C-alpha positions in Angstrom: 25.1 10.4 -46.1 24.4 11.3 -42.5 25.8 14.6 -41.3 27.7 13.9 -38.1 28.9 16.7 -35.9 29.1 14.9 -32.5 32.8 15.5 -32.0 32.3 19.3 -32.5 30.0 19.5 -29.6 31.7 17.0 -27.3 32.4 19.7 -24.7 30.1 22.6 -23.8 31.9 25.9 -24.2 31.2 29.5 -25.1 29.5 29.7 -28.4 29.7 25.9 -28.8 26.9 25.7 -31.4 28.0 28.8 -33.2 30.6 26.9 -35.2 27.8 24.7 -36.6 26.1 27.6 -38.2 28.7 27.8 -40.9 28.1 24.2 -42.2 26.3 24.0 -45.5 25.7 20.2 -46.0 22.6 19.2 -44.2 22.0 22.7 -43.0 18.7 24.7 -42.9 20.2 27.1 -45.4 20.5 24.4 -48.0 16.9 23.3 -47.4 15.2 26.7 -47.2 17.1 29.2 -49.4 14.7 28.8 -52.3 11.6 29.4 -50.3 13.2 32.3 -48.5 14.2 34.0 -51.7 10.7 33.4 -53.1 9.0 35.0 -50.0 11.4 38.0 -50.0 10.9 38.5 -53.8 7.1 38.6 -53.4 7.3 40.9 -50.4 9.5 43.4 -52.3 7.3 43.3 -55.3 4.2 44.3 -53.3 6.2 47.0 -51.5 7.3 48.4 -54.8 3.8 48.4 -56.2 2.5 50.2 -53.1 5.1 52.9 -53.3 5.4 53.5 -57.0 2.4 52.0 -58.9 -0.8 52.5 -56.9 -2.7 55.7 -57.0 -3.5 57.6 -53.8 -7.0 56.1 -53.5 -5.7 52.7 -54.2 -3.0 53.2 -51.5 -5.6 54.0 -48.9 -7.5 50.8 -49.7 -4.2 48.8 -49.6 -3.3 50.3 -46.3 -6.6 49.2 -44.8 -6.0 45.7 -46.2 -2.5 45.6 -44.6 -4.0 46.6 -41.2 -6.7 43.9 -41.5 -4.3 41.1 -42.5 -1.8 42.0 -39.7 -4.6 42.1 -37.1 -6.1 38.6 -37.9 -3.0 36.7 -39.0 -2.2 35.9 -35.4 -5.4 33.8 -35.2 -3.7 31.1 -37.2 -2.3 28.6 -34.6 1.0 28.0 -36.4 3.3 27.3 -33.5 0.7 25.0 -31.8 0.0 22.8 -34.9 3.5 22.8 -36.2 5.1 21.9 -32.8 3.0 18.8 -32.3 3.5 17.7 -35.9 7.3 18.0 -35.8 7.4 16.2 -32.4 5.4 13.3 -33.9 7.6 13.2 -37.0 10.9 13.2 -35.0 9.6 10.4 -32.7 8.6 8.4 -35.8 11.9 9.0 -37.5 13.9 7.6 -34.5 11.7 4.6 -34.2 12.2 3.8 -37.8 16.0 3.7 -37.2 15.5 1.4 -34.2 13.7 -1.0 -36.6 16.7 -1.3 -38.9 17.5 -5.1 -39.2 21.0 -5.5 -37.7 22.4 -9.1 -37.7 24.8 -8.7 -34.8 22.8 -10.7 -32.2 21.7 -13.3 -34.8 25.2 -13.9 -36.0 26.5 -14.4 -32.4 23.8 -17.0 -31.8 24.5 -18.8 -35.1 28.3 -18.9 -34.4 27.6 -20.4 -30.9 24.9 -22.9 -31.7 25.6 -24.3 -35.2 28.7 -26.4 -34.8 31.1 -28.0 -37.2 34.5 -27.0 -38.5 34.1 -29.1 -41.7 32.9 -27.7 -45.0 29.2 -28.6 -44.3 29.2 -26.9 -41.0 30.7 -23.8 -42.6 28.0 -24.0 -45.3 25.3 -24.1 -42.8 26.4 -21.0 -40.9 27.1 -18.9 -44.0 23.8 -19.9 -45.7 21.9 -19.0 -42.5 23.4 -15.5 -42.4 23.0 -15.0 -46.1 19.3 -15.7 -45.8 19.1 -13.1 -43.1 20.9 -10.6 -45.2 18.7 -11.4 -48.2 15.6 -10.7 -46.2 17.0 -7.3 -45.2 17.9 -6.5 -48.8 14.4 -7.4 -50.0 12.6 -5.2 -47.5 15.1 -2.3 -47.9 14.7 -2.2 -51.6 11.0 -2.0 -51.0 11.1 1.1 -48.8 14.4 2.9 -49.7 14.9 4.6 -53.0 18.7 4.4 -52.7 18.6 0.6 -52.2 16.1 0.2 -55.1 18.4 2.1 -57.4 21.2 -0.3 -56.4 19.0 -3.4 -56.8 16.2 -2.5 -59.2 15.4 -6.2 -60.1 15.8 -9.6 -58.5 18.4 -10.3 -61.1 20.6 -7.7 -59.5 20.1 -9.3 -56.2 21.2 -12.7 -57.6 24.2 -11.2 -59.3 25.2 -9.5 -56.0 25.4 -12.9 -54.4 22.5 -12.6 -51.9 20.5 -15.3 -53.7 21.3 -18.3 -55.9 19.6 -19.1 -59.2 17.9 -22.1 -57.7 16.6 -20.0 -54.8 15.4 -17.4 -57.3 13.3 -20.1 -59.0 11.7 -21.1 -55.7 11.2 -17.4 -54.8 9.4 -16.7 -58.1 7.4 -19.9 -58.2 5.7 -19.1 -54.9 2.5 -17.4 -56.0 1.7 -14.4 -53.7 0.5 -11.0 -54.5 2.1 -9.6 -51.4 5.6 -8.5 -50.5 7.7 -11.7 -50.2 10.5 -10.4 -48.0 9.7 -13.0 -45.4 10.5 -16.0 -47.6 14.2 -16.1 -46.7 13.2 -16.2 -43.0 11.2 -19.3 -43.7 14.2 -20.8 -45.5 16.3 -19.9 -42.4 13.9 -21.8 -40.2 13.8 -24.9 -42.4 17.6 -25.0 -42.6 18.0 -24.6 -38.8 15.6 -27.5 -38.3 17.6 -29.6 -40.7 20.8 -28.7 -38.9 19.2 -29.8 -35.6 18.3 -33.2 -37.2 21.8 -33.7 -38.3 23.2 -32.8 -34.9 24.8 -29.5 -35.9 22.6 -27.8 -33.4 23.0 -30.0 -30.3 19.8 -29.5 -28.4 16.4 -28.0 -28.7 17.2 -25.1 -26.4 19.9 -23.9 -28.8 17.4 -24.2 -31.7 14.8 -22.3 -29.7 17.3 -19.5 -29.0 18.3 -19.3 -32.7 14.7 -19.1 -33.8 13.9 -16.4 -31.2 16.7 -14.2 -32.5 15.4 -14.8 -36.1 11.9 -13.7 -35.0 13.4 -10.5 -33.6 15.2 -9.9 -36.9 12.1 -10.7 -39.0 10.0 -8.4 -36.7 12.2 -5.5 -37.5 11.9 -6.1 -41.2 8.1 -6.3 -40.8 8.0 -3.0 -38.9 9.9 -1.2 -41.7 7.3 -2.4 -44.1 4.5 -1.1 -41.9 6.2 2.2 -41.4 6.4 2.6 -45.1 2.8 1.5 -45.6 1.2 3.5 -42.7 2.2 7.1 -43.0 1.3 10.1 -40.8 -2.3 10.8 -41.7 -2.5 12.9 -44.7 -5.0 15.3 -43.2 -2.5 16.2 -40.4 0.2 17.0 -42.9 -2.2 19.1 -45.0 -3.4 21.0 -42.0 0.1 21.9 -40.9 1.1 22.9 -44.5 -1.9 25.1 -45.0 -1.5 26.7 -41.6 2.1 27.7 -42.4 1.5 28.8 -46.0 -1.6 30.8 -45.2 0.1 32.5 -42.3 2.9 33.8 -44.4 0.6 34.7 -47.2 -1.1 37.0 -44.8 2.3 38.2 -43.6 3.2 39.2 -47.2 0.5 41.9 -47.0 0.1 42.5 -43.3 3.8 43.1 -42.6 4.2 45.8 -45.3 5.6 49.2 -44.1 3.0 52.0 -44.6 3.5 55.7 -45.1 4.2 57.2 -41.7 2.6 60.4 -42.8 -0.8 58.7 -42.7 -0.5 58.3 -38.9 -1.5 54.6 -38.7 -0.8 53.0 -35.3 2.5 51.1 -35.1 3.5 52.4 -38.5 5.9 55.1 -37.5 8.9 53.6 -39.3 9.4 52.9 -43.0 11.9 50.3 -44.0 12.3 48.3 -47.2 13.4 44.9 -45.7 11.2 43.3 -43.0 14.0 41.8 -40.9 11.9 40.2 -38.1 9.3 38.9 -40.6 12.1 37.1 -42.5 13.4 35.6 -39.2 9.9 34.4 -38.4 9.7 32.9 -41.9 13.1 31.3 -41.4 12.0 29.6 -38.1 8.5 28.4 -39.0 9.2 27.4 -42.6 12.5 25.8 -41.4 10.5 23.9 -38.8 8.2 22.6 -41.6 11.3 21.7 -43.7 12.6 19.6 -40.8 9.4 17.6 -40.7 9.5 17.3 -44.5 13.0 15.8 -44.4 12.5 13.4 -41.5 9.1 12.1 -42.4 10.7 9.6 -44.8 14.3 8.9 -43.8 14.7 6.3 -46.6 15.3 8.8 -49.4 18.4 10.5 -50.6 18.5 13.6 -48.4 21.6 14.6 -46.5 20.3 13.3 -43.2 18.5 10.2 -44.5 19.6 6.7 -43.3 22.6 5.3 -45.1 20.9 2.0 -46.1 23.4 0.9 -48.7 26.2 1.4 -46.1 24.3 -0.7 -43.6 23.8 -3.5 -46.2 27.5 -3.7 -46.9 28.5 -3.5 -43.3 25.9 -6.1 -42.1 26.8 -8.6 -44.8 30.5 -8.4 -44.2 30.5 -8.6 -40.4 27.9 -11.4 -40.4 30.1 -13.6 -42.7 33.2 -12.8 -40.7 31.5 -13.8 -37.4 30.2 -17.2 -38.6 33.1 -18.2 -40.8 36.6 -16.8 -40.1 35.9 -16.1 -36.4 34.1 -19.4 -35.8 35.9 -21.3 -33.0 38.8 -19.0 -33.3 40.1 -18.3 -29.8 43.3 -16.8 -28.5 45.3 -18.9 -26.0 44.0 -18.4 -22.4 46.4 -16.4 -20.3 46.4 -14.8 -16.9 45.5 -11.1 -17.1 47.9 -8.5 -15.7 45.8 -8.1 -12.6 45.7 -11.8 -11.7 47.3 -11.3 -8.3 46.1 -7.8 -7.6 43.5 -7.4 -4.8 42.4 -4.0 -6.0 42.6 -4.1 -9.8 42.5 -0.7 -11.5 43.3 0.3 -15.0 46.0 3.0 -15.5 45.2 6.6 -16.3 47.1 8.9 -18.7 48.5 12.2 -17.7 45.4 14.0 -19.2 43.1 12.0 -17.0 45.1 11.5 -13.8 43.1 14.2 -12.0 40.1 11.7 -11.9 42.0 9.7 -9.3 41.6 12.5 -6.8 37.8 12.5 -7.1 36.0 10.4 -4.6 33.7 7.7 -5.8 30.0 8.3 -5.7 28.4 6.3 -2.8 24.9 7.6 -2.9 23.0 10.9 -2.6 22.3 10.3 1.2 25.9 9.7 2.2 26.5 13.4 2.8 23.5 13.9 5.1 24.5 14.5 8.8 22.2 14.1 11.8 22.5 15.3 15.4 23.3 12.7 18.0 20.0 13.0 19.7 18.2 12.5 16.4 19.8 9.1 15.9 18.4 7.5 19.0 15.7 4.9 18.6 12.4 5.9 20.3 10.0 3.4 22.0 6.5 3.0 20.8 3.7 4.3 23.0 2.5 1.7 25.6 5.4 -0.7 25.2 7.5 -1.3 28.4 9.5 -4.3 27.3 12.4 -4.5 24.9 11.9 -3.0 21.5 12.1 -6.4 19.9 8.8 -7.5 21.6 6.7 -4.8 19.9 6.2 -7.0 16.8 5.1 -10.0 18.8 2.6 -7.9 20.7 1.1 -6.6 17.5 0.8 -10.1 16.0 -0.9 -11.3 19.3 -3.6 -8.6 18.9 -4.3 -9.8 15.4 -4.8 -13.4 16.4 -8.3 -14.8 17.0 -9.4 -15.5 20.5 -8.2 -18.7 22.0 -5.2 -19.1 19.7 -2.6 -19.0 22.5 0.2 -21.4 23.0 -1.5 -23.3 25.8 -4.3 -24.3 23.4 -1.9 -26.4 21.3 -3.4 -25.1 18.0 -1.5 -24.3 14.9 -1.7 -20.6 15.5 -0.4 -20.9 18.9 2.6 -22.9 17.7 3.3 -20.3 15.0 3.1 -17.5 17.5 5.4 -19.3 19.8 7.8 -19.7 16.9 7.6 -16.0 16.1 8.2 -15.2 19.8 11.3 -17.3 19.9 12.6 -15.6 16.8 11.9 -12.1 18.0 12.7 -12.2 21.7 14.9 -15.4 21.9 12.5 -16.8 24.5 11.7 -20.6 24.1 8.2 -21.9 24.2 9.0 -24.1 27.2 10.3 -21.2 29.3 7.2 -19.1 28.3 4.7 -21.8 29.4 6.7 -22.7 32.5 6.6 -19.1 33.7 2.9 -18.9 33.3 1.0 -19.6 36.6 -2.1 -20.6 34.7 -0.4 -23.5 32.8 -1.9 -26.0 35.2 -5.6 -25.3 34.7 -8.1 -28.0 35.5 -9.0 -30.5 32.8 -11.8 -29.5 30.5 -11.5 -25.8 31.2 -10.1 -23.4 28.7 -6.8 -21.9 30.1 -6.9 -18.1 30.5 -3.5 -16.6 31.1 -3.4 -13.6 33.5 0.2 -13.6 34.3 1.0 -10.4 32.6 3.0 -12.0 29.8 4.1 -9.0 27.6 3.4 -11.0 24.5 -0.1 -12.1 25.5 -1.3 -9.3 27.8 -1.8 -6.2 25.8 -4.0 -4.3 28.2 -7.7 -4.2 29.0 -9.8 -6.1 26.5 -13.4 -6.4 25.8 -15.4 -9.5 26.9 -14.4 -12.3 24.7 -16.6 -15.3 23.7 -15.7 -18.7 25.0 -12.7 -19.9 23.1 -12.9 -23.3 21.4 -11.1 -26.0 23.3 -8.2 -27.5 21.5 -7.8 -30.5 23.9 -9.7 -33.8 23.7 -10.5 -35.9 26.8 -7.3 -37.1 28.5 -6.9 -40.9 28.3 -5.0 -42.9 30.9 -1.9 -44.7 29.8 -1.6 -48.4 30.4 0.5 -49.3 33.4 0.3 -50.5 37.0 -2.7 -49.4 38.9 -0.6 -48.1 41.7 1.2 -45.6 39.5 -0.4 -42.2 39.0 -2.1 -41.6 35.7 -0.1 -39.7 33.1 -2.2 -37.5 30.9 -1.2 -36.7 27.3 -2.6 -33.7 25.4 -3.9 -34.7 22.0 -4.0 -31.8 19.6 -7.2 -31.1 17.8 -7.5 -30.9 14.0 -5.7 -28.0 12.4 -7.7 -25.3 11.0 -6.8 -23.1 8.0 -4.4 -20.3 8.9 -5.3 -16.7 8.1 -3.7 -15.5 4.9 -2.1 -12.5 6.6 -0.1 -14.7 9.1 3.4 -15.5 7.8 4.3 -19.2 7.8 7.5 -20.2 9.6 9.9 -21.8 7.2 12.2 -24.5 8.3 12.3 -27.7 10.4 11.0 -26.1 13.6 7.4 -26.1 12.3 7.6 -29.7 11.1 8.9 -30.7 14.6 6.0 -28.8 16.2 3.5 -30.6 14.0 
């Protein structure tokens, strides 16, 4: 059963974790006390042999061996190898829990899409969720020793009510040498399709949603199978184990206290118990024990997943959701804040102080600027209003001869952008231009200093393509003056960087 201590550390305080050090179940002491006693016993045996058994010549040789082991034991990269390994194992451990097949989303979809208050509708919903639970039981008994002990054979699964005897015959008659946890998911799909044909599922969208949730559920079952099949590479586990064991084997000899009378460097003190060596063993070997416990969380350790509890919980809540809670609604009533403009839930006396705290608006709301720093600055070379800077920039990007007088598509779009940016209509812009009445057949060149068209000295430009065709006289009395009509030329493709006006104005211009 999982050891939960969340409530003990809900608030940070002085010595908050210290109260956890006295817990035994799930603790490092329970995992490591045997190894620690074994290491201490071997150390004390070598120390006693050095002090009371060895001859003087043998003591000198042993002292040289101690100095050698202590000097080269630090070359073993214990912390580096062990740190990466434990990080990998912890990440894998949490991902395995995220792959536990929980039916909560699936049961909500079944309750909302499979309709019918009669006995057959109830049978459909309960059978669908039973198939989902059966698939979870089959995969968990394949990866968890605790679940396998609970359901050692298919007969136990049938007797528990997850599978009928007829379903067991179909299950066993299907010849496959692979794990058959996926068979109930196929039964689920077939039964959902049958419910759609009978109208229990009212449209294809509901059926699609139901099967999508089933695929998510089945995918988690499949990931549990793959996590059980594909372990952390054995060579990695062996390297870490050998590194830790060899390091402390060297420490058994290299951390021995030598006779201070011999004058060896850093051996001025003679103690019987190596306190800091024991602490180092406690940390490194405890780190390795953490990885050993988490590498397979489907066992029966104190911190392994409670798979049998999850089976019981999932089966019960799924049946309640699709059976007793189906179409079971309370009468609709107005809530207590129906007429309140500023609805706020009440606070108890223990939490009333939260009302005095201002709500968070954003990290920049507390920034203050000087008044002169909040004034907009004009761009260099712009004399008109600030709103005309964008139009002047777009005019410089347009190709030559794409002005409004040409009647082309780019001219009309630019005119539309000018009206949006500076609130100046195309008619007023053209009427204010002294070059609007250019002779027929000549390309108009505007030199009136329009701030949107005159952006300063320009390089010599090639002759712009004319956008007007020959003017044709309108039929009428000969005495009347001819009226000329400008016929726009064919539209060319607009550059991809020019935004297209959206709305009816462009259609009217066309």
